[in-house]
Every structure is written in structure tokens, then in C-alpha cells.
N, C-alpha and C positions, 0 to 999 in steps of 0.2 A: 598493665595494659598500661602500653605505652603508647601514650598520644602524639604523632610527627604532625608539625604542618609543617607544607613547605609553599610559600604565595610564587610566585611565575608563572608567567600571560597569565593570572587569572584563576589559576585552578590550587582549590586545596583540597587534598588527599589526606585520605588515613589509616592508617597502618596500625595492625591489630595483632599484637603478639598470640604465638601461641596457645596460650592458655586462654581465648575469646570466648567467648557462649559462642553456641553455632548452632542457626533456624535449621528450616528442614525444607530441602531440597526445589524451589518451586516445578508442578507437575503440570502436563495436560488440560487443560480449561482453568487454571488459576487465571484471576485479576491484580495485578499493580498500579493504584491510581497513583500521578504524581501529583502536588499544587505547588505552585511556585506565586509564593506571595511580597506582598510590602512591610512583612512582620505580624501582621492579619495569623494570627494561629484559633482552633473553634478551644475555649475558656466549659469542658464540660466534663462533667464528673466518668460516663458514659462509655470516652474512647473519641477515637478521632477522624467519626464517620467515613470510614477507610481511605482513605486518603493518607499517606506520607506527604509531610508537609516543609519543604524548605523558605527559609524566613529570611535568609541573604543569600544576594545573585554569589555567585562558585564558589561556595559553602558545599561544600558534602553533607552537613550535619543535619539529621535527619530531626524534625521538634516535634516532642510530643504533645496533648492535646495540656492546652497549660501554658506551654511556653517552657516546658521540662527538658532537659535533655539528658537526666541522670536515670533515668531506667533501661538500664543497660542490661540485668539481669533477666526482665521480662522482653524488651524488644534491643538486641544487643548491635551496634554500634554500624556490625557489618550487614546485617537485616534488615528490610521493610516488611511490613503489613501488606498481608493482601486484603483486597477490597474485602471481608469481616473480617480482618483486625486479628488475625493470626500471623506468627511471622514467617519468612519465608527468608531464604537467602537475596542479601541483591546488593548494590549498592548505587551510588548516584553523584555523580560530579558535574555543576554544569562551569563554563570559560569564559570570558570574552567581554561578557556584562558589562553593560555601564553600568544601571542601576534596576533600581524598581519601583514598584508605581502601583496605585489603586484609583481605578474608575474612577472621576469626580459623578460621573452620571451615574445610577444604575439598569444593568438594562432586567430587564425586570421580566421577558418573553424566559429568561432562561431558567427562574428558580422552581424550584420543587420539582419537573424532569429530571426522570432516573439515569444516573452514568449509566455504561456502555453494558460496566458489569450486571445492571438490572439492583446493584447493592448497593443501598445508602441514596439520597437527593442531592442536585446543587444548590448550594443559594447563592447569593449574592456575593453576599463575603467571601465566597469560593470561584469562581470563577473570574472574577473583575479585575482582581492583583494580578500582578503581572512583571516579570526581568524584562528590562526593553533593552536592545544595544543599537550598532550601527552597523552591521553586516559581518556574517561570519564566526558567530556566536554557535557554539555545542552546548549541549548537553548528553552524557555519555551513562547509562545506564547496565552497570557489568554483574557478575556472580551471580550470572544468572545457567538457567541448562544449556550445558554446548549441545541435549540429543533432544532436541526440543526446536518447534520456528514460534514467530512471536507478530501478535497483529499484534500493532503501532497505531494508537489514534494520539494526535496531533493537535489543541488546543491553542489558536494564535487570535484571538477577538483585535488590540490595538495594535496600534505599530501603520507601517505603507501599505499603500495600495500593489499589485506585481509580487508580494512573497514569494517564495520559491523555500520550498523547506523536502531537507534531503536523510535520509537515513542507508545507511554504509553501502553507499553509492548509489542509491535508488534515489533518482529525485522527480518530487512530481510539484506544479507550477508550474507558469505565477500564477493564482490564486487575488484577485481581486481584494477586497473590505465585504464590500456585497456581498462576495460568495462568503465569506468568510461566518458574518452574520445569521447569515438564513436559520433561523429558531427551532424548523423540522431536519431532524426528527429528535438533535440533541440540542443542548442550550446553545451550541453556538455551532457551526457543520465541522470536521473536523480533517483534518490532510486522514487519510488513512492508509495503513503500508498492511501490503494482507500479509502475512507470511514472512514476515524478514529474517533473513541468515544473518544469526552474530557474523563479525569479522574473528578474523583470524588470535587477535587479542579475545574472543570470546564473550562481546561489548557492544550494544548496542549505540549507534552515534549520529544523534543528530545534530542535523545543521540547518542553522536557518537565514538565510540571504535574502538580504532589502535593505533597502535606507536606514531601514527605522525601524528591527524584527523585530515582534513579543513574543513569548509563553508564555500561557496564564496555566495550562495543565496540557499530561500528557498520561497516556492510557495505557497499556499493552496488556495484551494475555496472552499465554502460553500454549500452544499448539500443536499437537501431534501430527503423522501424515501419517498417510494410506496408499498403497503398492495403486496404478491406473488401472481398471478395470473394466467390466466390456460391458457397457452404457452408460460410461462417464465422457464427460465432454469436456475438456478446451479450450474456453472460446478467449480469444489475444484481439484487446483492442485498442491499437495503431496508431499512437497519439492520442494524448490526452486534453489538448488544446480545445476541444469541443465536450467535456465533460467527462467523468468515470462509469464505463457500465457497471452494473452490479454485477457482483459474478465474474466478468471480466476478467482478462489480467492482462493490466498496460504495458506498452512498454510505449516509452516519455520522450525517449533517446534513440537517435540514430545509431546506428551498429551494437545497441543495446543486446546485454544476451539474460534471459530469465535463466537459471539452476534448478537443475534439480532437486526438485522440495518445495522447491518455493512457488509452485505453482496451483492454484486453486479449480473443483470442478466447479462446471456452471452450476448442477443439480442441486448440492447441498453448500456450496460452496465453503468446502473445504478442502485441504492441504493435500497434494496427491506425489508420489515418488515414480519416476520412470520415466519421467520426459521432461528435456528444456527446452526454451522455442528460441532463435534467433532471428533478428530484422537486420539485415545489411547494410552497408554503411548507404546513407540517406542524404540528398540536397537540402530536403526540407518538411516537418512535417505541420499541419495548416488545418484550421476547423474552414472548409472551404464551404463558402455558402451555395453553390452548387451542388454542394450532394446532400443537401437537407430536405427531408421530407420522403427520400424514395417511394414512390406510390404501393410496395411490397412489405413495409414495415411491420403496419398494424397487423398482417398475416406472419412473416415469421415465425420458427420457432425461439430466436435468440432475439435479432436484429433491433438494437433503439436507437432512437436518436443519440444520445450520448455515446454509439461507437459508429459516427457518421463520420469525424473527421479521419482526415488523410495521411498519409505517411508516401512520397514522390522522391524521383530520380532517373534523370536519364540515360540511357535507353529503359532500364528497367529496377527494378523495386522485389529483394527477396524474404521472405520470413520459412526459415526452417526447422520443422522439430527433429526432434535428436533423443537419442538412451531409448526409442522405443521398442517393443517389447515385438522379432520379427516373427513371432509364430501365429500369432493378432494381426487382424484386419482390421479397416481403418477408413472412414470417410471424412471429406475433407470441403467446407464449402466457403467460401471465399464471396468477399465483398468489392464488388471494384465497380461504383457506383459513380456515377459525377453526368449530371444531370442536364450536360449542356455538351457540343460536338457532334463533329462526324466522325474523328480519327478512329482511326480502326484501330483494337489494344489487342493482344494476344493473353492470354489466361493458359498459364500451364502449369502441371504438377505432376511433380519427381518423384516416384518410391521405386521398385521395382523394375518398373519400366512408365513412358511416359506419356502426355492423357494433353489437346490443348480443345482450347475454346480460343475463334475466335469472330471477329465482332464488335460494331461501333458503339460508340458509347451512348446513343442516343437513342438506342436498339436494346443493350443493358436494362438504361432507367425504364422502357417504359414495359418490362414487361414486370408483371405481377408476383409472379414469385422467385427467387432467386435459381429452382430450376430452370422456368423458362429464363432464364440468365445469362444460360451457359455457365454459372456458378456452383454448381454442385459435382462432385464427381466421388467416384461410391468402388464398395468395396476395393479399396486398396492397399497391398503389399508394402514393407519398406523396401531400401537399396541394401544390400550386404549389410551397409554399419548402423540402421535401422533409423535410418532417417526420411524425413516424407518432407520437400521443397514448393514450396508456392513462389511462381514468379509470374509480376505485370511488365508485360514488357509495350512500349508505340517510340513515338515519340518520347513521350516523358509518364512509365509508368507508374499504378499506383497501389493501392492497396488500405480500403477503411478500414477490413479488420476480419479477419481469418475462425472457423472452427476446427476443432477435428475431434470425431465422432470418435469413439471407438469401439468396435463392434461386439457385441456376444458372440460368442465360438459359435457357429454354424449359421452364422445372418447374415445374407450381405445390405441389409438395406435397417437405419432403422423407424421403428413405425412410430408417432406422433400423433 
């Protein structure tokens, strides 16, 4: 086995010759847990507690329990362990981190809580250690199964406020430190990227950006996809400024597109193929205080407070679902809700034909259901290309959230 180290831009790469031991390819549902420490690793005969430990920043060397890196017969260097301790194909490199450290004060609220995989629990030693930098640092996970998508949980307890995390071009943030150290439901609240696609090189590249970013741990789960089917609902939260709604697909960047295979169904949280969604270029994304606490929220089948932030643009903002099965019918629920002003807005849905609703903002807000607010369009057919587009226009158009419901054959509305 040839071990070649190239040091440049803070990256250390491991190249293996053809005779290296191979592990099994990761499969649907398997978890890989990565821990970035100041040199701490568990010294126990029973294993690594389901974690892969990286003791040195900007190094690809995964350290086994007790500090050994030599057990390559059981755990080859081009492999990681899954959350149960089984070797799977995988590699990790980190780049541009300045140093590593340990939190001087133990964060006791996280110790003993289950990891996202459900295999093993966090200890204070595990999640308080970290790598830190000055902005633009990365962790890259490679050698994964290219036929799968990946749920990515990024843990960052230390570091400055207003941290942004990016996974293969998908951005979440900025999150304050107070947001990140919330004690439930995990040891501390992770950034969660659902159904991330591998990049063109077959990797997940996690990028950290703030004045002083840190990484404690990253956990990923492999996930397969199933086709969009009758009864599914694709919920889109437009902007993450006010939080990310559970089982919504979040568009947090102007002009962004969520690709086919990356969207999840609202009902079960699992990825679906057969639909992509694109937000037109907008002026801004905002957690507008006048959009909070719409009177119909509690009774609505989808709408929650985390979905009430907005994307806005003059004179219009649009959202397009594409790649849809043209033989099916669909419902659209469009949330365009701001609790002030007498401006008349035009809400338009375009598929095989065009339907519109025009009314004042205060009238939409006063409605106790989305149906009464003119935001529900039923039994829609797509255009000839398989698209359905939602547009809100006025002096300044805006959208809070949109839900696409897939009608089962023969139905013209969803019974809730």
C-alpha cells in the first residue's frame, strides 16, 4: 500500500494502490457519523461508539479507538464505519481549518441524548471538541454510493453568530449561536440538508462561512427515492429567514432550483422523483413581522409559523413545478398572506389553462381558511411541458409558501 501525502491549501489526501482492502458500498438507510476533535478519541475495547474520529484538522486520517490508525485489515483507510461499526466505502478530507480545540465548559444538556442514527449517544467529550477557522473552511465526504441521496446533519456549537453552512451549493443560514445550541431534539440543533445530491465528482462538500466557524460533528444518512404518486404533497417554504418548516422543501436563495430527486414528500419526509421546483429571481427574502400569526394557521393542513417568511419582487414573484406527470391532476395551495395594507394582489396559477384570484391583502389575511383567502386551485392539469407555475403580482409581489398536492386517479380534491 502506497501512502502519499500532498500538503497544500490545508488538504491531506490519501491515495491507495489497487491492492487495498475494500469495504461495502453504503446502502439506503445507513448512517455515517463523523466527529472532529482536539485529539480526543474514545479509549475503549468495544469500539468507536458508532463514530469516525478525526483528531487532526486538515487530515484525512480516521483514528480508531485507543488512537490506532493501523487496523486497516478490518477498517481500510478508504473506508469509514457506519453507526453500527460496519465498514463502508467512504473518505473524508478537511481543508483550510486553522486549528482545533476543546470547550472549556462542559455543555451538560447534550450528554446522553441519542444521535440521529439512534445508535449510540452523545457524550460531553464527543460533541464539545471541534475544528475552527476564519471562514471558507470545508469538510468533503467522498467515495459514496452515487445512486443515493443523503440527509446531512451539520453540528456547530462554538464559533461566531451568523453562521452560514453550504452543502454542494445549497445554503442554510445565517443561524445565531443561540439557535445552534438549543437543547432539543438533539444535543444541539444541527443544520439539516435533506436529500442532498452528490456533486459532479461524487462528493458532499460542506462549506462553513462566518468570521469564526467551527465544526463539531457531521452525520449523514443514505436515502433512496421513490416516484411522485397520488396522495403525495410537495410543500415549499420560500425563504428560511423565519425557520425551516418540518417536511417542507426550503428555497433560501433567489433564483434557486431544487432538482428532481431532492424534494421530499410532506407526509412521510422521504425523497421523491418526478418533480423539481424553481424560484424566479427575487429582490429579497425576509421574515416579515406582518406575515406572522395568520388567523387560519392552526386549522390549515400544512401551514406553520416557520413557513410564514416571504420572497418578494416588483412587480411579481413566481414559483414553477416542473417534470410533472402530464397524465395526472394536481392541486395548488398558495400562501400569500400579509396582515396589513389595502393593496390588491393578483394570484395566478398557470398549467394547461390559467386561473387567477384578485383581492386585497387585508381581505386575504382576514380569511380563516386558505380556501376563503382565494389561495386554493384544484384539479389542475400541467402545460404541455409538465409545468405548473404560481405567480403573485402587484406593486410588489410576494409568496410565503406553496404546496403541490398530487391527486389520486379519479379524484378532483384531497379529503383531509
